[in-house]
N, C-alpha and C positions, 0 to 999 in steps of 0.2 A: 504494500500500500504506500509506503514512503517513496518508493521509486516512481510510482505513478504520479505522485504530487510533484516530485522533483522534475519529472518529464514535462508535466503540464506547466510548471513555472518557466522552464527553459523555452517551451513552445510559445507561451505568452510573451516572453522577453523578445524573441525573434519576430513574432507577429507584430509586436508594438514597434520595433525598429523599422520593419518594412512598411508598416502603416504610416509612420511619421515621414518616411521618405516619399511615399506615394502622395500623402496628403499635402506635403509641401510643394511638390512638383505641380500637382493639379491646382493648388491654391494660387500659385504664382505664374503659371503659363498664360493665363487669360489676357494679360496686359503687355506681353513681351514685344509685340510689334505695333503698338498704338502710337509710338513716337519715333521720329527718325533718329539716326545715330547722333550722339553728342560728339563734340570735337575729339575728346580723348578716346571715345570708342572707335572713331575712324582711324586713329593711330593704331589701335589694337588690331583692327581688321586689316589695315594696310600692311602690318607686320606679317600677317598670315599670307599675303599675296607674294611675299618674297620667297626666294629659295630657302630651304630649311637651314642651310649653313649661314645665310645672311641675317637671320633673325637676331643673333647675338650682337652683331655689329649695329643693327638698327636700334636695339634696345640699350646701347651704351649711353646714349644721351638721355634716356628715360630713367627715372629714379626707382623703377620697379625691376626686379630680376627677370631674366628672360624665360623662366620656366613656364609662366602663364602663356606667353606667346607661342612657345613650342606646343603646349597642350591645346591651345586654340587652333594652331596650324593643323594639327592632326585631326581635331574635331571637325573643322570646317572642310577638310579634304574628304572626310567620311560622309558628312550630312549635307554639304553644300553651303555656299555663302549666302546668307540672308540675315536680316535684323533678328528675326525670331531664332534662327539657329545659333547665331553668335551669342545671344543673350541666354540661350537655354543652358549652355555650359555653366554659366554663373549660377543659374537656378539649381542645377544638379549639385554643384559644390555647396550651395547653401543648404540643400536638403540633407546632404551628407554631414554638414556641420551640426544640424539639429539632432541627427541621430547620434553623432559623436558626443554631443553634450548630454544626451540621454544616457549613453553608456557610462560616461564619467560620473554623472549624478547618481545613477543606480548603484554603481560600485561603492561610492563613498557615503551615500545616504540611503534612500529607500525608493521603492517603485513609484509611489505617489509624488514624491519630491522630484524625481527624475522626469516624470511625465509633465508635471506642472512647469518645471524649468524649461523643458523642450518646447512646450506650447507657448509659453510667454516669450521665449527667445525667437521662435519662428514668426511671431506676430509683432515683434518690436519694430518700431518705425525705421530705425537705422538699418537693421537687417533687411527689412521689407523693401526699402528704397534702393539700397546698394546691390541687392541680388539681381536687379533688373539691368545692370550695366555690364557691358562686355569689357570689363576690367578685372583686375586681379583681386578685388576686395573679398569676394566670397572664398576664393582659394586661400587667401591669407588667414581668414577666420578658421577655415578647416585645418590648416597646418598648425595654427596656434593651439587649437583644441587637441589635435593629435600629439603635439609636443607636450602639452600639459598632462595628458594622460600618461605618456611615457615617463615624464618627470616624476609624477606622483607614484608611479609603479616602481621607479628606481628608489625613491625615498622610503618606500615601505620595506624594501629588502635591505638587510644589514649584511652586506658582503664587502670585501675589499674592492671588488670591481665597481660596486656602487659608489664607494668613497672616492675612487679615482675618477669615475665619470662625473661625479658631482663636484669634484675639486675640493674635497674636505681636507 
């Protein structure tokens, strides 16, 4: 009987994560192509029209690292260049950020807190407005959350490798 409960809680955990991702994508795709590109979005899309090797040289004058341009280049080669498709990558990164926040909150708090934090975060004005831009903002939030998760995981373990990695 205990195994069935454990199985059900893991099942609920993964269903919740998948539901958060799908909910966020559906919630945010309705307004993706209602406005034309902003100037800085044009710079992002222009970078994807370059050869793959020239993206780093083009992004040298930009204050953002070139990883987002590489990801957008691959994404737009697969799905095609349009306002909707260019902004959809940021929406996907935002949806993954919400699920990552849920994972972190569930690990260190409880299920209700994690669900509340994820829902509040997904509807926050800052997150809501910046996920619509074909810029690296959503990717940066996702990478910060992944980094936070790994950092907290390292803090929890008491090993010499952890002390070296954390610089103690």
